[in-house]
All heavy atoms as a GROMACS GRO file, in nm:
protein
  470
    1MET      N    1   3.859   2.807  -6.871
    1MET     CA    2   3.802   2.701  -6.788
    1MET      C    3   3.662   2.698  -6.789
    1MET      O    4   3.598   2.804  -6.770
    1MET     CB    5   3.859   2.705  -6.650
    1MET     CG    6   3.814   2.589  -6.563
    1MET     SD    7   3.896   2.562  -6.414
    1MET     CE    8   3.877   2.708  -6.320
    2ARG      N    9   3.595   2.583  -6.806
    2ARG     CA   10   3.447   2.586  -6.804
    2ARG      C   11   3.386   2.586  -6.664
    2ARG      O   12   3.458   2.549  -6.571
    2ARG     CB   13   3.399   2.459  -6.882
    2ARG     CG   14   3.416   2.329  -6.814
    2ARG     CD   15   3.366   2.213  -6.899
    2ARG     NE   16   3.407   2.086  -6.843
    2ARG     CZ   17   3.324   2.002  -6.790
    2ARG    NH1   18   3.197   2.021  -6.797
    2ARG    NH2   19   3.365   1.886  -6.746
    3ARG      N   20   3.265   2.632  -6.657
    3ARG     CA   21   3.206   2.639  -6.532
    3ARG      C   22   3.143   2.494  -6.479
    3ARG      O   23   3.110   2.422  -6.556
    3ARG     CB   24   3.086   2.738  -6.537
    3ARG     CG   25   3.134   2.876  -6.564
    3ARG     CD   26   3.010   2.980  -6.572
    3ARG     NE   27   2.926   2.961  -6.459
    3ARG     CZ   28   2.935   3.038  -6.345
    3ARG    NH1   29   3.030   3.124  -6.329
    3ARG    NH2   30   2.844   3.016  -6.258
    4PHE      N   31   3.156   2.482  -6.345
    4PHE     CA   32   3.106   2.356  -6.285
    4PHE      C   33   2.950   2.362  -6.285
    4PHE      O   34   2.883   2.460  -6.247
    4PHE     CB   35   3.152   2.352  -6.147
    4PHE     CG   36   3.112   2.226  -6.082
    4PHE    CD1   37   3.173   2.104  -6.096
    4PHE    CD2   38   3.015   2.222  -5.993
    4PHE    CE1   39   3.136   1.994  -6.037
    4PHE    CE2   40   2.956   2.112  -5.924
    4PHE     CZ   41   3.019   1.995  -5.949
    5LYS      N   42   2.897   2.257  -6.333
    5LYS     CA   43   2.749   2.233  -6.336
    5LYS      C   44   2.718   2.106  -6.256
    5LYS      O   45   2.787   2.010  -6.273
    5LYS     CB   46   2.694   2.223  -6.474
    5LYS     CG   47   2.708   2.338  -6.564
    5LYS     CD   48   2.638   2.308  -6.704
    5LYS     CE   49   2.714   2.385  -6.802
    5LYS     NZ   50   2.678   2.342  -6.934
    6ILE      N   51   2.616   2.114  -6.170
    6ILE     CA   52   2.571   1.993  -6.099
    6ILE      C   53   2.518   1.896  -6.192
    6ILE      O   54   2.424   1.921  -6.263
    6ILE     CB   55   2.486   2.022  -5.982
    6ILE    CG1   56   2.552   2.110  -5.884
    6ILE    CG2   57   2.430   1.893  -5.921
    6ILE    CD1   58   2.462   2.154  -5.767
    7PRO      N   59   2.574   1.773  -6.214
    7PRO     CA   60   2.530   1.683  -6.308
    7PRO      C   61   2.427   1.580  -6.267
    7PRO      O   62   2.400   1.568  -6.149
    7PRO     CB   63   2.665   1.601  -6.347
    7PRO     CG   64   2.727   1.602  -6.209
    7PRO     CD   65   2.698   1.727  -6.135
    8LYS      N   66   2.364   1.529  -6.374
    8LYS     CA   67   2.280   1.402  -6.344
    8LYS      C   68   2.364   1.282  -6.347
    8LYS      O   69   2.467   1.283  -6.393
    8LYS     CB   70   2.168   1.398  -6.450
    8LYS     CG   71   2.072   1.511  -6.447
    8LYS     CD   72   1.965   1.489  -6.537
    8LYS     CE   73   1.866   1.626  -6.524
    8LYS     NZ   74   1.760   1.615  -6.605
    9GLN      N   75   2.315   1.179  -6.278
    9GLN     CA   76   2.397   1.057  -6.265
    9GLN      C   77   2.416   0.973  -6.384
    9GLN      O   78   2.328   0.928  -6.450
    9GLN     CB   79   2.336   0.964  -6.159
    9GLN     CG   80   2.424   0.854  -6.122
    9GLN     CD   81   2.365   0.771  -6.011
    9GLN    OE1   82   2.258   0.793  -5.963
    9GLN    NE2   83   2.444   0.674  -5.961
   10PRO      N   84   2.542   0.963  -6.442
   10PRO     CA   85   2.570   0.883  -6.563
   10PRO      C   86   2.589   0.731  -6.519
   10PRO      O   87   2.606   0.699  -6.399
   10PRO     CB   88   2.710   0.932  -6.605
   10PRO     CG   89   2.778   0.989  -6.483
   10PRO     CD   90   2.663   1.025  -6.388
   11SER      N   91   2.598   0.638  -6.612
   11SER     CA   92   2.633   0.505  -6.577
   11SER      C   93   2.779   0.506  -6.534
   11SER      O   94   2.861   0.585  -6.572
   11SER     CB   95   2.627   0.414  -6.705
   11SER     OG   96   2.707   0.457  -6.811
   12SER      N   97   2.814   0.411  -6.436
   12SER     CA   98   2.950   0.410  -6.372
   12SER      C   99   2.995   0.277  -6.326
   12SER      O  100   2.921   0.183  -6.333
   12SER     CB  101   2.941   0.518  -6.271
   12SER     OG  102   2.849   0.475  -6.166
   13THR      N  103   3.120   0.272  -6.281
   13THR     CA  104   3.183   0.165  -6.215
   13THR      C  105   3.208   0.205  -6.074
   13THR      O  106   3.248   0.315  -6.043
   13THR     CB  107   3.306   0.123  -6.276
   13THR    OG1  108   3.279   0.102  -6.415
   13THR    CG2  109   3.377   0.005  -6.226
   14ASN      N  110   3.199   0.107  -5.975
   14ASN     CA  111   3.214   0.138  -5.837
   14ASN      C  112   3.363   0.150  -5.810
   14ASN      O  113   3.447   0.067  -5.848
   14ASN     CB  114   3.169   0.021  -5.756
   14ASN     CG  115   3.042   0.060  -5.662
   14ASN    OD1  116   3.016   0.177  -5.656
   14ASN    ND2  117   3.002  -0.039  -5.599
   15LYS      N  118   3.396   0.261  -5.722
   15LYS     CA  119   3.530   0.274  -5.668
   15LYS      C  120   3.524   0.320  -5.524
   15LYS      O  121   3.416   0.394  -5.499
   15LYS     CB  122   3.605   0.385  -5.738
   15LYS     CG  123   3.661   0.343  -5.878
   15LYS     CD  124   3.782   0.244  -5.858
   15LYS     CE  125   3.872   0.245  -5.966
   15LYS     NZ  126   3.978   0.139  -5.945
   16SER      N  127   3.613   0.288  -5.440
   16SER     CA  128   3.597   0.340  -5.293
   16SER      C  129   3.698   0.436  -5.280
   16SER      O  130   3.816   0.441  -5.324
   16SER     CB  131   3.629   0.217  -5.202
   16SER     OG  132   3.527   0.127  -5.212
   17ILE      N  133   3.665   0.560  -5.205
   17ILE     CA  134   3.743   0.672  -5.174
   17ILE      C  135   3.698   0.717  -5.044
   17ILE      O  136   3.584   0.731  -5.018
   17ILE     CB  137   3.745   0.764  -5.292
   17ILE    CG1  138   3.852   0.872  -5.263
   17ILE    CG2  139   3.599   0.818  -5.306
   17ILE    CD1  140   3.872   0.965  -5.382
   18ARG      N  141   3.800   0.768  -4.968
   18ARG     CA  142   3.766   0.834  -4.847
   18ARG      C  143   3.781   0.982  -4.856
   18ARG      O  144   3.867   1.036  -4.927
   18ARG     CB  145   3.867   0.792  -4.727
   18ARG     CG  146   3.856   0.649  -4.695
   18ARG     CD  147   3.959   0.615  -4.583
   18ARG     NE  148   3.947   0.474  -4.558
   18ARG     CZ  149   3.858   0.413  -4.462
   18ARG    NH1  150   3.780   0.497  -4.397
   18ARG    NH2  151   3.863   0.287  -4.451
   19PHE      N  152   3.677   1.052  -4.794
   19PHE     CA  153   3.671   1.197  -4.815
   19PHE      C  154   3.673   1.251  -4.670
   19PHE      O  155   3.613   1.190  -4.568
   19PHE     CB  156   3.533   1.242  -4.867
   19PHE     CG  157   3.534   1.221  -5.018
   19PHE    CD1  158   3.483   1.097  -5.070
   19PHE    CD2  159   3.574   1.323  -5.096
   19PHE    CE1  160   3.473   1.078  -5.205
   19PHE    CE2  161   3.568   1.297  -5.241
   19PHE     CZ  162   3.525   1.186  -5.282
   20PRO      N  163   3.735   1.368  -4.644
   20PRO     CA  164   3.720   1.437  -4.517
   20PRO      C  165   3.578   1.469  -4.486
   20PRO      O  166   3.503   1.498  -4.576
   20PRO     CB  167   3.811   1.563  -4.523
   20PRO     CG  168   3.893   1.531  -4.645
   20PRO     CD  169   3.823   1.434  -4.738
   21ASN      N  170   3.545   1.466  -4.366
   21ASN     CA  171   3.403   1.488  -4.326
   21ASN      C  172   3.344   1.628  -4.361
   21ASN      O  173   3.233   1.645  -4.406
   21ASN     CB  174   3.378   1.477  -4.172
   21ASN     CG  175   3.392   1.325  -4.126
   21ASN    OD1  176   3.371   1.227  -4.214
   21ASN    ND2  177   3.423   1.302  -4.005
   22ASP      N  178   3.445   1.723  -4.362
   22ASP     CA  179   3.395   1.861  -4.398
   22ASP      C  180   3.367   1.870  -4.558
   22ASP      O  181   3.269   1.939  -4.589
   22ASP     CB  182   3.503   1.969  -4.355
   22ASP     CG  183   3.631   1.952  -4.428
   22ASP    OD1  184   3.672   1.835  -4.443
   22ASP    OD2  185   3.699   2.054  -4.453
   23VAL      N  186   3.440   1.796  -4.628
   23VAL     CA  187   3.421   1.787  -4.766
   23VAL      C  188   3.284   1.716  -4.804
   23VAL      O  189   3.193   1.759  -4.879
   23VAL     CB  190   3.536   1.728  -4.848
   23VAL    CG1  191   3.501   1.700  -4.994
   23VAL    CG2  192   3.660   1.804  -4.837
   24ILE      N  193   3.256   1.606  -4.737
   24ILE     CA  194   3.132   1.543  -4.747
   24ILE      C  195   3.001   1.644  -4.715
   24ILE      O  196   2.914   1.643  -4.800
   24ILE     CB  197   3.120   1.420  -4.653
   24ILE    CG1  198   3.228   1.311  -4.709
   24ILE    CG2  199   2.979   1.353  -4.656
   24ILE    CD1  200   3.239   1.192  -4.619
   25GLU      N  201   3.029   1.706  -4.600
   25GLU     CA  202   2.912   1.795  -4.567
   25GLU      C  203   2.890   1.909  -4.667
   25GLU      O  204   2.778   1.941  -4.699
   25GLU     CB  205   2.954   1.858  -4.426
   25GLU     CG  206   2.936   1.751  -4.326
   25GLU     CD  207   2.996   1.804  -4.180
   25GLU    OE1  208   3.014   1.932  -4.162
   25GLU    OE2  209   3.012   1.721  -4.094
   26ALA      N  210   3.010   1.962  -4.722
   26ALA     CA  211   2.990   2.064  -4.818
   26ALA      C  212   2.922   2.018  -4.948
   26ALA      O  213   2.841   2.091  -5.000
   26ALA     CB  214   3.135   2.127  -4.846
   27VAL      N  215   2.969   1.895  -4.994
   27VAL     CA  216   2.895   1.846  -5.111
   27VAL      C  217   2.758   1.819  -5.084
   27VAL      O  218   2.664   1.854  -5.176
   27VAL     CB  219   2.971   1.724  -5.156
   27VAL    CG1  220   2.899   1.653  -5.274
   27VAL    CG2  221   3.122   1.744  -5.201
   28GLU      N  222   2.722   1.755  -4.972
   28GLU     CA  223   2.587   1.730  -4.952
   28GLU      C  224   2.500   1.851  -4.940
   28GLU      O  225   2.393   1.854  -4.980
   28GLU     CB  226   2.572   1.642  -4.817
   28GLU     CG  227   2.626   1.502  -4.843
   28GLU     CD  228   2.627   1.416  -4.719
   28GLU    OE1  229   2.615   1.472  -4.604
   28GLU    OE2  230   2.641   1.292  -4.729
   29THR      N  231   2.549   1.961  -4.890
   29THR     CA  232   2.488   2.079  -4.886
   29THR      C  233   2.455   2.143  -5.028
   29THR      O  234   2.358   2.192  -5.059
   29THR     CB  235   2.564   2.195  -4.797
   29THR    OG1  236   2.569   2.139  -4.667
   29THR    CG2  237   2.491   2.325  -4.798
   30ALA      N  238   2.564   2.125  -5.109
   30ALA     CA  239   2.556   2.177  -5.243
   30ALA      C  240   2.449   2.109  -5.326
   30ALA      O  241   2.387   2.168  -5.418
   30ALA     CB  242   2.686   2.176  -5.302
   31ILE      N  243   2.440   1.982  -5.303
   31ILE     CA  244   2.340   1.895  -5.391
   31ILE      C  245   2.201   1.882  -5.336
   31ILE      O  246   2.123   1.830  -5.398
   31ILE     CB  247   2.395   1.763  -5.426
   31ILE    CG1  248   2.426   1.679  -5.308
   31ILE    CG2  249   2.532   1.772  -5.502
   31ILE    CD1  250   2.471   1.536  -5.328
   32ARG      N  251   2.181   1.938  -5.205
   32ARG     CA  252   2.058   1.927  -5.133
   32ARG      C  253   1.944   1.990  -5.228
   32ARG      O  254   1.959   2.090  -5.273
   32ARG     CB  255   2.053   1.985  -5.002
   32ARG     CG  256   1.927   1.954  -4.926
   32ARG     CD  257   1.938   2.013  -4.779
   32ARG     NE  258   2.048   1.932  -4.707
   32ARG     CZ  259   2.156   1.984  -4.649
   32ARG    NH1  260   2.170   2.112  -4.639
   32ARG    NH2  261   2.242   1.908  -4.589
   33GLY      N  262   1.838   1.913  -5.253
   33GLY     CA  263   1.728   1.962  -5.339
   33GLY      C  264   1.757   1.950  -5.482
   33GLY      O  265   1.676   1.991  -5.556
   34LYS      N  266   1.874   1.906  -5.524
   34LYS     CA  267   1.900   1.899  -5.669
   34LYS      C  268   1.889   1.751  -5.712
   34LYS      O  269   1.890   1.654  -5.628
   34LYS     CB  270   2.045   1.936  -5.701
   34LYS     CG  271   2.078   2.068  -5.634
   34LYS     CD  272   2.032   2.181  -5.724
   34LYS     CE  273   2.094   2.319  -5.701
   34LYS     NZ  274   2.070   2.377  -5.565
   35GLU      N  275   1.875   1.729  -5.849
   35GLU     CA  276   1.870   1.589  -5.897
   35GLU      C  277   2.015   1.538  -5.918
   35GLU      O  278   2.061   1.532  -6.039
   35GLU     CB  279   1.788   1.592  -6.024
   35GLU     CG  280   1.713   1.474  -6.046
   35GLU     CD  281   1.628   1.487  -6.172
   35GLU    OE1  282   1.529   1.575  -6.181
   35GLU    OE2  283   1.650   1.399  -6.262
   36CYS      N  284   2.089   1.515  -5.818
   36CYS     CA  285   2.232   1.483  -5.827
   36CYS      C  286   2.267   1.406  -5.709
   36CYS      O  287   2.238   1.427  -5.590
   36CYS     CB  288   2.317   1.616  -5.831
   36CYS     SG  289   2.485   1.585  -5.845
   37THR      N  290   2.350   1.296  -5.732
   37THR     CA  291   2.408   1.218  -5.634
   37THR      C  292   2.547   1.266  -5.583
   37THR      O  293   2.599   1.349  -5.658
   37THR     CB  294   2.422   1.074  -5.659
   37THR    OG1  295   2.521   1.065  -5.772
   37THR    CG2  296   2.294   1.016  -5.705
   38PHE      N  297   2.592   1.222  -5.476
   38PHE     CA  298   2.720   1.263  -5.421
   38PHE      C  299   2.831   1.221  -5.535
   38PHE      O  300   2.920   1.297  -5.568
   38PHE     CB  301   2.757   1.193  -5.289
   38PHE     CG  302   2.884   1.230  -5.230
   38PHE    CD1  303   2.894   1.333  -5.135
   38PHE    CD2  304   2.996   1.166  -5.256
   38PHE    CE1  305   3.016   1.366  -5.084
   38PHE    CE2  306   3.116   1.196  -5.202
   38PHE     CZ  307   3.137   1.294  -5.115
   39SER      N  308   2.814   1.099  -5.582
   39SER     CA  309   2.906   1.038  -5.676
   39SER      C  310   2.911   1.128  -5.795
   39SER      O  311   3.019   1.149  -5.854
   39SER     CB  312   2.879   0.895  -5.703
   39SER     OG  313   2.907   0.810  -5.598
   40ALA      N  314   2.788   1.158  -5.855
   40ALA     CA  315   2.795   1.241  -5.982
   40ALA      C  316   2.857   1.375  -5.965
   40ALA      O  317   2.923   1.420  -6.057
   40ALA     CB  318   2.641   1.250  -6.024
   41PHE      N  319   2.829   1.437  -5.854
   41PHE     CA  320   2.900   1.555  -5.815
   41PHE      C  321   3.043   1.555  -5.818
   41PHE      O  322   3.117   1.628  -5.880
   41PHE     CB  323   2.849   1.615  -5.679
   41PHE     CG  324   2.888   1.755  -5.645
   41PHE    CD1  325   2.818   1.864  -5.660
   41PHE    CD2  326   3.025   1.762  -5.590
   41PHE    CE1  327   2.866   1.986  -5.632
   41PHE    CE2  328   3.064   1.897  -5.556
   41PHE     CZ  329   2.987   1.997  -5.579
   42VAL      N  330   3.098   1.450  -5.752
   42VAL     CA  331   3.246   1.430  -5.751
   42VAL      C  332   3.303   1.403  -5.882
   42VAL      O  333   3.410   1.455  -5.914
   42VAL     CB  334   3.275   1.315  -5.645
   42VAL    CG1  335   3.426   1.282  -5.645
   42VAL    CG2  336   3.241   1.360  -5.503
   43VAL      N  337   3.237   1.316  -5.964
   43VAL     CA  338   3.284   1.284  -6.097
   43VAL      C  339   3.297   1.404  -6.183
   43VAL      O  340   3.392   1.446  -6.250
   43VAL     CB  341   3.195   1.181  -6.171
   43VAL    CG1  342   3.221   1.167  -6.313
   43VAL    CG2  343   3.208   1.040  -6.096
   44GLU      N  344   3.193   1.500  -6.175
   44GLU     CA  345   3.194   1.626  -6.252
   44GLU      C  346   3.310   1.712  -6.199
   44GLU      O  347   3.376   1.770  -6.277
   44GLU     CB  348   3.057   1.690  -6.241
   44GLU     CG  349   3.050   1.819  -6.317
   44GLU     CD  350   3.072   1.808  -6.470
   44GLU    OE1  351   3.060   1.694  -6.525
   44GLU    OE2  352   3.084   1.909  -6.543
   45ALA      N  353   3.327   1.718  -6.071
   45ALA     CA  354   3.441   1.803  -6.007
   45ALA      C  355   3.573   1.757  -6.050
   45ALA      O  356   3.664   1.828  -6.094
   45ALA     CB  357   3.432   1.803  -5.855
   46VAL      N  358   3.598   1.621  -6.074
   46VAL     CA  359   3.717   1.556  -6.115
   46VAL      C  360   3.729   1.595  -6.262
   46VAL      O  361   3.846   1.626  -6.307
   46VAL     CB  362   3.724   1.414  -6.088
   46VAL    CG1  363   3.851   1.352  -6.160
   46VAL    CG2  364   3.720   1.382  -5.935
   47ARG      N  365   3.622   1.577  -6.345
   47ARG     CA  366   3.633   1.614  -6.478
   47ARG      C  367   3.677   1.756  -6.506
   47ARG      O  368   3.766   1.787  -6.591
   47ARG     CB  369   3.505   1.591  -6.547
   47ARG     CG  370   3.466   1.443  -6.582
   47ARG     CD  371   3.349   1.424  -6.654
   47ARG     NE  372   3.334   1.287  -6.682
   47ARG     CZ  373   3.212   1.216  -6.684
   47ARG    NH1  374   3.100   1.290  -6.650
   47ARG    NH2  375   3.210   1.096  -6.713
   48VAL      N  376   3.619   1.854  -6.428
   48VAL     CA  377   3.666   1.994  -6.450
   48VAL      C  378   3.806   2.013  -6.395
   48VAL      O  379   3.880   2.084  -6.469
   48VAL     CB  380   3.566   2.082  -6.359
   48VAL    CG1  381   3.618   2.227  -6.350
   48VAL    CG2  382   3.423   2.071  -6.421
   49ALA      N  383   3.848   1.939  -6.293
   49ALA     CA  384   3.988   1.957  -6.244
   49ALA      C  385   4.086   1.904  -6.357
   49ALA      O  386   4.186   1.970  -6.379
   49ALA     CB  387   4.003   1.879  -6.116
   50LEU      N  388   4.049   1.789  -6.413
   50LEU     CA  389   4.138   1.740  -6.519
   50LEU      C  390   4.136   1.832  -6.644
   50LEU      O  391   4.247   1.855  -6.696
   50LEU     CB  392   4.084   1.594  -6.558
   50LEU     CG  393   4.103   1.488  -6.457
   50LEU    CD1  394   4.020   1.365  -6.501
   50LEU    CD2  395   4.250   1.461  -6.435
   51GLU      N  396   4.031   1.884  -6.670
   51GLU     CA  397   4.033   1.976  -6.788
   51GLU      C  398   4.118   2.099  -6.761
   51GLU      O  399   4.191   2.150  -6.840
   51GLU     CB  400   3.882   2.028  -6.807
   51GLU     CG  401   3.850   2.051  -6.952
   51GLU     CD  402   3.705   2.085  -6.957
   51GLU    OE1  403   3.660   2.204  -6.958
   51GLU    OE2  404   3.634   1.987  -7.000
   52SER      N  405   4.118   2.145  -6.634
   52SER     CA  406   4.199   2.266  -6.597
   52SER      C  407   4.335   2.225  -6.593
   52SER      O  408   4.418   2.311  -6.645
   52SER     CB  409   4.155   2.298  -6.443
   52SER     OG  410   4.240   2.401  -6.403
   53LEU      N  411   4.371   2.099  -6.556
   53LEU     CA  412   4.513   2.067  -6.563
   53LEU      C  413   4.571   2.064  -6.697
   53LEU      O  414   4.687   2.100  -6.737
   53LEU     CB  415   4.534   1.917  -6.495
   53LEU     CG  416   4.524   1.920  -6.341
   53LEU    CD1  417   4.528   1.783  -6.293
   53LEU    CD2  418   4.641   2.008  -6.284
   54GLU      N  419   4.487   2.014  -6.801
   54GLU     CA  420   4.521   1.994  -6.940
   54GLU      C  421   4.545   2.140  -6.989
   54GLU      O  422   4.631   2.165  -7.072
   54GLU     CB  423   4.407   1.929  -7.017
   54GLU     CG  424   4.405   1.788  -6.990
   54GLU     CD  425   4.289   1.719  -7.067
   54GLU    OE1  426   4.219   1.784  -7.150
   54GLU    OE2  427   4.262   1.601  -7.044
   55GLU      N  428   4.449   2.238  -6.958
   55GLU     CA  429   4.474   2.366  -6.997
   55GLU      C  430   4.583   2.431  -6.955
   55GLU      O  431   4.666   2.508  -7.025
   55GLU     CB  432   4.349   2.462  -6.956
   55GLU     CG  433   4.214   2.425  -7.024
   55GLU     CD  434   4.100   2.500  -6.982
   55GLU    OE1  435   4.122   2.587  -6.890
   55GLU    OE2  436   3.989   2.474  -7.031
   56GLU      N  437   4.636   2.403  -6.821
   56GLU     CA  438   4.759   2.454  -6.769
   56GLU      C  439   4.874   2.405  -6.839
   56GLU      O  440   4.977   2.472  -6.862
   56GLU     CB  441   4.765   2.427  -6.624
   56GLU     CG  442   4.671   2.506  -6.532
   56GLU     CD  443   4.689   2.467  -6.383
   56GLU    OE1  444   4.779   2.393  -6.353
   56GLU    OE2  445   4.590   2.502  -6.316
   57GLU      N  446   4.876   2.274  -6.881
   57GLU     CA  447   4.980   2.213  -6.942
   57GLU      C  448   4.996   2.268  -7.082
   57GLU      O  449   5.116   2.268  -7.139
   57GLU     CB  450   4.969   2.062  -6.953
   57GLU     CG  451   4.988   1.994  -6.822
   57GLU     CD  452   4.953   1.852  -6.827
   57GLU    OE1  453   4.924   1.799  -6.934
   57GLU    OE2  454   4.964   1.775  -6.714
   58GLU      N  455   4.900   2.317  -7.150
   58GLU     CA  456   4.905   2.376  -7.286
   58GLU      C  457   4.973   2.515  -7.288
   58GLU      O  458   5.018   2.556  -7.390
   58GLU     CB  459   4.767   2.376  -7.347
   58GLU     CG  460   4.707   2.235  -7.372
   58GLU     CD  461   4.568   2.239  -7.407
   58GLU    OE1  462   4.498   2.345  -7.434
   58GLU    OE2  463   4.512   2.134  -7.452
   59THR      N  464   4.964   2.580  -7.173
   59THR     CA  465   5.027   2.717  -7.167
   59THR      C  466   5.167   2.721  -7.134
   59THR      O  467   5.223   2.628  -7.090
   59THR     CB  468   4.940   2.796  -7.072
   59THR    OG1  469   4.943   2.746  -6.942
   59THR    CG2  470   4.794   2.828  -7.117
   0.00000   0.00000   0.00000
């Protein structure tokens, strides 16, 4: 599985999603001082999760 990297913001389409407050706080803490938005962080996390699922299905 590849390592998670805090991404820069790519072009995107708007979607609405609700997050638990503790998750929001944890993400905001992780990106503080970085060149990254909340959305870009979540998109990268989802990409890594999807990649992980694909790897599990292959085994």
